[in-house]
C-alpha positions in Angstrom: -5.1 22.4 -23.8 -3.1 23.0 -27.0 -1.2 20.2 -28.7 2.2 21.3 -27.6 1.1 21.5 -23.9 -0.6 18.1 -24.2 2.5 16.5 -25.6 4.7 18.0 -22.9 2.2 16.7 -20.2 2.3 13.2 -21.8 6.0 13.0 -21.8 6.5 14.5 -18.3 3.6 12.8 -16.3 1.3 10.6 -18.3 4.0 8.2 -19.4 4.4 7.1 -15.8 0.6 6.5 -15.6 0.7 4.4 -18.7 3.5 2.3 -17.2 1.5 1.8 -14.0 -1.5 0.7 -16.1 0.6 -1.8 -18.0 2.1 -3.3 -14.9 -1.3 -3.5 -13.3 -2.8 -5.4 -16.2 0.2 -7.6 -16.6 -0.3 -8.7 -13.0 -3.7 -9.9 -14.0 -2.4 -11.9 -16.9 -0.3 -11.5 -20.1 -1.0 -8.4 -22.1 -0.4 -7.6 -25.8 0.4 -4.2 -27.3 -2.8 -3.7 -29.3 -5.0 -4.7 -26.3 -3.1 -2.3 -24.1 -3.5 0.5 -26.5 -7.3 0.0 -26.6 -7.4 -0.3 -22.8 -5.5 3.0 -22.3 -7.8 4.7 -24.9 -10.8 3.5 -22.8 -9.3 5.5 -20.0 -8.9 8.6 -22.2 -5.2 8.2 -23.1 -4.2 8.4 -26.8 -1.2 6.1 -27.1 0.2 5.1 -30.5 1.8 1.8 -31.4 5.0 3.9 -31.9 4.8 4.7 -28.2 3.4 1.5 -26.8 5.9 -1.0 -28.3 9.0 0.8 -27.2 7.4 1.3 -23.8 6.7 -2.5 -23.4 10.3 -3.2 -24.5 11.6 -0.7 -21.9 9.6 -2.3 -19.1 10.9 -5.7 -20.3 14.5 -4.3 -20.3 14.0 -3.1 -16.7 13.1 -6.7 -15.8 9.5 -5.8 -14.9 7.9 -7.7 -17.7 8.7 -11.0 -19.5 7.9 -11.3 -23.2 6.7 -14.6 -24.7 6.2 -14.9 -28.4 3.4 -17.2 -29.8 5.4 -20.0 -31.5 2.6 -20.5 -34.0 2.6 -16.9 -35.0 5.1 -16.9 -37.8 6.8 -13.7 -38.9 4.4 -11.4 -37.1 4.0 -13.5 -33.9 1.9 -12.1 -31.1 3.9 -11.1 -28.1 2.4 -11.5 -24.6 4.0 -9.6 -21.7 3.7 -11.0 -18.1 4.7 -9.4 -14.8 7.9 -10.7 -13.3 8.6 -10.8 -9.5 10.6 -7.6 -9.9 7.6 -6.1 -11.7 5.3 -7.1 -8.9 7.6 -5.4 -6.4 7.6 -2.3 -8.6 3.8 -2.4 -8.9 3.4 -2.6 -5.1 5.7 0.4 -4.7 3.7 2.3 -7.3 0.4 1.5 -5.7 1.6 2.8 -2.4 2.9 6.0 -4.0 -0.4 6.5 -5.9 -2.4 6.1 -2.7 -0.3 8.7 -0.9 -0.5 11.1 -3.8 -4.3 10.6 -4.0 -4.8 11.3 -0.3 -2.8 14.6 -0.8 -4.2 16.0 -4.0 -7.9 14.9 -3.9 -9.9 17.4 -1.8 -11.5 15.9 1.3 -9.4 12.8 1.3 -7.0 14.0 4.0 -7.3 16.5 6.7 -6.0 20.0 6.0 -2.2 20.0 5.7 0.0 21.6 8.2 0.5 25.3 7.4 3.7 25.9 5.5 
């Protein structure tokens, strides 16, 4: 896939996947930006700090994450993001939607669809 097509796919589809990953991991415990970048790369996603940190701020702004700053960190204090109750509800909704999508798009997971 060429670079232009890959960027369009990232903006249109993968950004939602990244958000779901972040919420999932924040449900397990606080996450920090650099760790999340490495985790997404482990899954084959190339996410830059310039994308990750605004994404975390957006999820916080939506009320799905809560940010806590390490008081010992000084000027460049490490920020940890935890899932809020609203974030947990959002994650539950996303999980149900992903399961439904998986059953529909992965061959053999659902009986043949009704003819259109």
